[in-house]
TORMI-630500 format. One record per residue (C-alpha): residue number from 1; x, y, z. Coordinates in nm, 4 decimals, always signed. Layout:
TORMI-630500
{NUM, {X, Y, Z}}
...
END
This chain:
TORMI-630500
{1, {+0.0052, -0.0024, +0.0011}}
{2, {+0.1366, +0.3484, -0.0998}}
{3, {+0.1839, +0.6388, +0.1361}}
{4, {-0.1244, +0.8109, -0.0110}}
{5, {-0.3324, +0.4994, +0.0538}}
{6, {-0.2222, +0.4925, +0.4212}}
{7, {-0.3010, +0.8640, +0.4577}}
{8, {-0.6472, +0.8213, +0.3057}}
{9, {-0.7234, +0.5183, +0.5277}}
{10, {-0.6232, +0.7187, +0.8395}}
{11, {-0.8414, +1.0117, +0.7304}}
{12, {-1.1371, +0.7847, +0.6709}}
{13, {-1.0905, +0.6255, +1.0089}}
{14, {-1.0709, +0.9629, +1.1810}}
{15, {-1.3931, +1.0742, +1.0006}}
{16, {-1.5736, +0.7628, +1.1259}}
{17, {-1.4482, +0.8312, +1.4735}}
{18, {-1.5627, +1.1941, +1.4718}}
{19, {-1.8947, +1.0864, +1.3186}}
{20, {-1.9427, +0.8304, +1.5981}}
{21, {-1.8598, +1.0860, +1.8692}}
{22, {-2.0987, +1.3316, +1.7186}}
{23, {-2.3699, +1.0692, +1.7083}}
{24, {-2.3084, +0.9930, +2.0744}}
{25, {-2.3323, +1.3656, +2.1612}}
{26, {-2.6594, +1.3913, +1.9680}}
{27, {-2.7926, +1.0888, +2.1485}}
{28, {-2.6846, +1.2318, +2.4771}}
{29, {-2.8583, +1.5584, +2.4033}}
{30, {-3.1781, +1.3709, +2.3014}}
{31, {-3.1620, +1.1713, +2.6317}}
{32, {-3.1200, +1.4952, +2.8331}}
{33, {-3.3993, +1.6578, +2.6419}}
{34, {-3.6327, +1.3574, +2.7107}}
{35, {-3.5485, +1.3531, +3.0816}}
{36, {-3.6030, +1.7274, +3.1045}}
{37, {-3.9338, +1.6893, +2.9336}}
{38, {-4.0494, +1.4079, +3.1644}}
{39, {-3.9433, +1.6155, +3.4732}}
{40, {-4.1287, +1.9188, +3.3363}}
{41, {-4.4365, +1.7056, +3.2819}}
{42, {-4.4068, +1.5673, +3.6327}}
{43, {-4.3716, +1.9098, +3.7782}}
{44, {-4.6706, +2.0393, +3.5843}}
{45, {-4.8740, +1.7347, +3.6959}}
{46, {-4.7687, +1.7862, +4.0532}}
{47, {-4.8617, +2.1531, +4.0432}}
{48, {-5.1992, +2.0696, +3.8899}}
{49, {-5.2684, +1.7990, +4.1622}}
{50, {-5.1579, +2.0443, +4.4404}}
{51, {-5.3558, +2.3395, +4.3054}}
{52, {-5.6650, +2.1661, +4.1712}}
{53, {-5.9180, +2.0051, +4.4072}}
{54, {-5.8384, +1.6505, +4.2776}}
{55, {-5.7655, +1.4992, +4.6184}}
{56, {-6.0227, +1.6348, +4.8676}}
{57, {-6.1018, +1.5217, +5.2191}}
{58, {-6.4058, +1.2966, +5.2060}}
{59, {-6.3318, +1.0593, +5.4944}}
{60, {-6.1877, +1.0879, +5.8451}}
{61, {-6.0211, +0.7701, +5.9882}}
{62, {-5.9892, +0.8080, +6.3644}}
{63, {-5.8295, +0.5256, +6.5631}}
{64, {-5.7051, +0.4673, +6.9230}}
{65, {-5.9941, +0.6471, +7.0915}}
{66, {-6.2043, +0.4948, +7.3556}}
{67, {-6.3430, +0.7914, +7.5454}}
{68, {-6.2922, +1.0954, +7.3255}}
{69, {-6.5528, +1.0697, +7.0454}}
{70, {-6.4808, +1.0599, +6.6779}}
{71, {-6.6830, +1.3817, +6.6295}}
{72, {-6.4860, +1.5549, +6.9025}}
{73, {-6.1492, +1.4573, +6.7511}}
{74, {-6.2621, +1.5379, +6.3950}}
{75, {-6.3874, +1.8839, +6.5034}}
{76, {-6.0637, +1.9527, +6.6884}}
{77, {-5.8576, +1.8764, +6.3809}}
{78, {-6.0134, +2.1769, +6.2139}}
{79, {-5.9927, +2.0179, +5.8632}}
{80, {-6.3271, +2.0625, +5.6861}}
{81, {-6.4718, +1.8081, +5.4532}}
{82, {-6.3937, +1.9000, +5.0948}}
{83, {-6.0627, +2.0570, +5.1787}}
{84, {-5.7677, +1.9920, +4.9442}}
{85, {-5.5969, +1.6931, +5.1134}}
{86, {-5.2535, +1.7958, +4.9807}}
{87, {-5.2966, +2.1389, +5.1437}}
{88, {-5.3691, +1.9981, +5.4943}}
{89, {-5.1120, +2.0986, +5.7551}}
{90, {-5.0930, +1.7692, +5.9422}}
{91, {-4.8715, +1.9163, +6.2141}}
{92, {-5.1202, +2.1945, +6.2851}}
{93, {-5.4040, +1.9451, +6.2872}}
{94, {-5.2154, +1.7246, +6.5316}}
{95, {-5.1525, +2.0159, +6.7614}}
{96, {-5.5215, +2.1036, +6.7594}}
{97, {-5.6304, +1.7467, +6.8351}}
{98, {-5.3733, +1.7308, +7.1163}}
{99, {-5.5808, +1.9989, +7.3050}}
{100, {-5.8629, +1.7442, +7.3520}}
{101, {-5.8302, +1.6622, +7.7250}}
{102, {-5.8322, +1.2822, +7.6825}}
{103, {-5.5582, +1.2844, +7.4117}}
{104, {-5.2074, +1.2175, +7.5300}}
{105, {-5.0442, +1.1989, +7.1846}}
{106, {-5.1684, +1.2088, +6.8246}}
{107, {-5.0417, +1.1484, +6.4658}}
{108, {-5.2195, +1.2968, +6.1634}}
{109, {-5.1483, +1.1704, +5.8101}}
{110, {-5.2858, +1.1883, +5.4663}}
{111, {-5.4107, +0.8718, +5.2936}}
{112, {-5.4720, +0.9352, +4.9239}}
{113, {-5.6995, +0.9882, +4.7520}}
{114, {-5.9397, +1.1273, +5.0181}}
{115, {-5.8755, +1.0187, +5.3760}}
{116, {-5.7338, +1.2149, +5.6703}}
{117, {-5.5995, +0.9581, +5.9188}}
{118, {-5.5891, +1.0576, +6.2846}}
{119, {-5.4314, +0.8123, +6.5311}}
{120, {-5.4574, +0.9012, +6.9019}}
{121, {-5.3264, +0.7564, +7.2266}}
{122, {-5.5499, +0.8395, +7.5152}}
{123, {-5.4461, +0.9172, +7.8701}}
{124, {-5.4454, +0.6349, +8.1239}}
{125, {-5.6305, +0.7370, +8.4327}}
{126, {-5.4689, +0.6066, +8.7511}}
{127, {-5.6124, +0.8383, +9.0190}}
{128, {-5.8379, +1.1301, +9.0954}}
{129, {-5.8793, +1.4018, +9.3558}}
{130, {-6.2117, +1.5340, +9.4847}}
{131, {-6.2799, +1.9013, +9.4430}}
{132, {-6.5749, +2.1438, +9.4667}}
{133, {-6.6069, +2.1254, +9.0912}}
{134, {-6.6048, +1.7524, +9.0754}}
{135, {-6.3554, +1.4691, +9.0548}}
{136, {-6.0325, +1.5780, +8.8824}}
{137, {-5.8805, +1.2865, +8.6851}}
{138, {-5.5042, +1.2265, +8.7020}}
{139, {-5.3077, +1.0443, +8.4307}}
{140, {-5.0121, +0.8111, +8.4572}}
{141, {-4.7786, +1.1134, +8.4348}}
{142, {-4.9277, +1.2792, +8.7380}}
{143, {-5.1218, +1.5441, +8.5394}}
{144, {-5.4747, +1.6539, +8.6221}}
{145, {-5.6429, +1.6940, +8.2868}}
{146, {-6.0242, +1.6833, +8.3100}}
{147, {-6.3221, +1.6857, +8.5538}}
{148, {-6.5230, +1.3690, +8.4996}}
{149, {-6.6455, +1.0541, +8.6710}}
{150, {-6.3467, +0.8294, +8.7649}}
{151, {-6.3233, +0.5119, +8.5594}}
{152, {-6.3036, +0.1695, +8.7310}}
{153, {-5.9608, +0.1164, +8.8907}}
{154, {-5.8794, +0.4825, +8.9486}}
{155, {-5.7736, +0.5477, +9.3085}}
{156, {-5.8590, +0.8588, +9.5088}}
{157, {-5.5670, +1.0658, +9.6329}}
{158, {-5.6623, +1.2564, +9.9422}}
{159, {-5.4865, +1.5128, +10.1648}}
{160, {-5.2746, +1.6958, +9.9070}}
{161, {-5.1138, +2.0153, +10.0250}}
{162, {-5.3091, +2.3287, +9.9362}}
{163, {-4.9919, +2.4944, +9.8116}}
{164, {-4.9848, +2.4441, +9.4336}}
{165, {-4.6128, +2.3526, +9.4092}}
{166, {-4.6173, +2.1176, +9.7116}}
{167, {-4.9422, +1.9596, +9.6040}}
{168, {-4.8056, +1.8985, +9.2504}}
{169, {-4.4954, +1.7271, +9.3977}}
{170, {-4.7067, +1.5148, +9.6338}}
{171, {-4.9411, +1.4165, +9.3500}}
{172, {-4.6484, +1.3052, +9.1361}}
{173, {-4.5194, +1.0901, +9.4274}}
{174, {-4.8574, +0.9416, +9.4885}}
{175, {-4.8881, +0.8412, +9.1201}}
{176, {-4.5365, +0.6856, +9.1338}}
{177, {-4.6443, +0.4821, +9.4419}}
{178, {-4.9744, +0.3730, +9.2777}}
{179, {-4.7741, +0.2639, +8.9706}}
{180, {-4.5614, +0.0404, +9.1822}}
{181, {-4.8455, -0.1725, +9.3272}}
{182, {-5.0190, -0.4337, +9.1225}}
{183, {-5.3594, -0.3820, +8.9588}}
{184, {-5.5020, -0.6514, +9.1911}}
{185, {-5.3873, -0.4545, +9.4956}}
{186, {-5.5157, -0.1143, +9.3529}}
{187, {-5.8559, -0.2728, +9.3174}}
{188, {-5.8672, -0.3183, +9.6951}}
{189, {-5.7710, +0.0432, +9.7676}}
{190, {-6.0302, +0.2992, +9.8772}}
{191, {-5.7887, +0.5902, +9.8813}}
{192, {-5.4252, +0.6861, +9.9149}}
{193, {-5.3932, +0.9453, +10.1937}}
{194, {-5.1088, +1.1983, +10.1823}}
{195, {-5.0127, +1.2783, +10.5488}}
{196, {-4.7001, +1.4659, +10.4543}}
{197, {-4.4200, +1.4766, +10.1911}}
{198, {-4.2782, +1.1528, +10.3326}}
{199, {-4.5836, +0.9668, +10.4568}}
{200, {-4.8388, +0.8101, +10.2266}}
{201, {-5.1059, +0.5690, +10.3679}}
{202, {-5.3214, +0.3263, +10.1864}}
{203, {-5.6693, +0.2856, +10.3129}}
{204, {-5.8370, -0.0301, +10.1850}}
{205, {-6.2029, -0.0906, +10.1184}}
{206, {-6.2201, -0.3576, +10.3882}}
{207, {-6.1089, -0.1079, +10.6523}}
{208, {-5.7412, -0.2035, +10.6735}}
{209, {-5.4602, +0.0452, +10.6293}}
{210, {-5.0950, +0.0198, +10.5174}}
{211, {-4.8451, +0.2957, +10.5882}}
{212, {-4.6202, +0.3180, +10.2856}}
{213, {-4.3947, +0.5968, +10.3988}}
{214, {-4.2067, +0.8033, +10.1436}}
{215, {-4.1894, +0.7654, +9.7652}}
{216, {-3.8807, +0.5451, +9.7718}}
{217, {-3.7879, +0.1758, +9.7606}}
{218, {-4.1220, +0.1264, +9.5924}}
{219, {-4.0488, -0.2073, +9.4364}}
{220, {-3.9619, -0.3670, +9.7730}}
{221, {-4.2589, -0.2014, +9.9412}}
{222, {-4.4932, -0.3283, +9.6723}}
{223, {-4.3713, -0.6810, +9.7329}}
{224, {-4.4150, -0.6322, +10.1086}}
{225, {-4.7712, -0.5069, +10.0607}}
{226, {-4.8618, -0.8078, +9.8480}}
{227, {-4.7425, -1.0223, +10.1401}}
{228, {-4.9167, -0.8354, +10.4307}}
{229, {-5.2486, -0.8265, +10.2538}}
{230, {-5.2489, -1.2063, +10.2657}}
{231, {-5.1917, -1.2025, +10.6419}}
{232, {-5.4136, -1.1289, +10.9372}}
{233, {-5.3838, -0.7784, +11.0729}}
{234, {-5.5776, -0.4496, +11.0424}}
{235, {-5.2991, -0.1942, +11.0317}}
{236, {-4.9582, -0.2413, +10.8769}}
{237, {-4.6483, -0.0399, +10.8314}}
{238, {-4.4151, -0.1186, +10.5461}}
{239, {-4.2072, +0.1997, +10.5598}}
{240, {-3.9104, -0.0327, +10.5971}}
{241, {-4.0087, -0.3295, +10.3801}}
{242, {-3.7452, -0.5458, +10.5550}}
{243, {-3.8927, -0.4795, +10.8972}}
{244, {-4.2737, -0.4840, +10.8503}}
{245, {-4.4843, -0.4077, +11.1596}}
{246, {-4.8442, -0.4171, +11.2502}}
{247, {-5.0616, -0.2722, +11.5237}}
END
């Protein structure tokens, strides 16, 4: 092959290489254009769905409630039927529902195409205090949250200090003590009397009493209380659970 032939072959090969690269660039630009078009369509579709009333609230799914009513929770959410579901501020709705006295925690979610889902956890009532206005219910965190009839199993806490700060501290201690005893024992309790910051006394429905003492060493005291309630004796003192005494 002559020199000219070699040169022509190299030129031809280079032209093919350039043509191939140009083809790849064109294909790349086509792919980018297609992707950009798809994204644009998705953005337009998303905007249309967000702005147009395509997904509207037509159903409310309320779960976890036993005492608070569906209507009460639905009203508290402040999301009217027919509202654009995609516009619903679920955090704001949850904050509103959390103001319902019986609600301890709440989660609000959207369920397309038309459902607002509200899941609540209600407060557990462990005790109550009597007042002029009625019985004030106390939850498992020691918070008074509503005036209502005490549910079965709630124990009266009596003798709280009239000073707000002291009374709140005593109430928290009383709830901690009640949490330590078994459900079976709580069912036998008429009231838990607060006779001071460090003296709590159980008065049972059968007339017996058990001096618990301070809010400390509760696990051992609970075990001691289980034991003494199986024994004869009207008045017990388990302030020191290792040295139980009776009158």
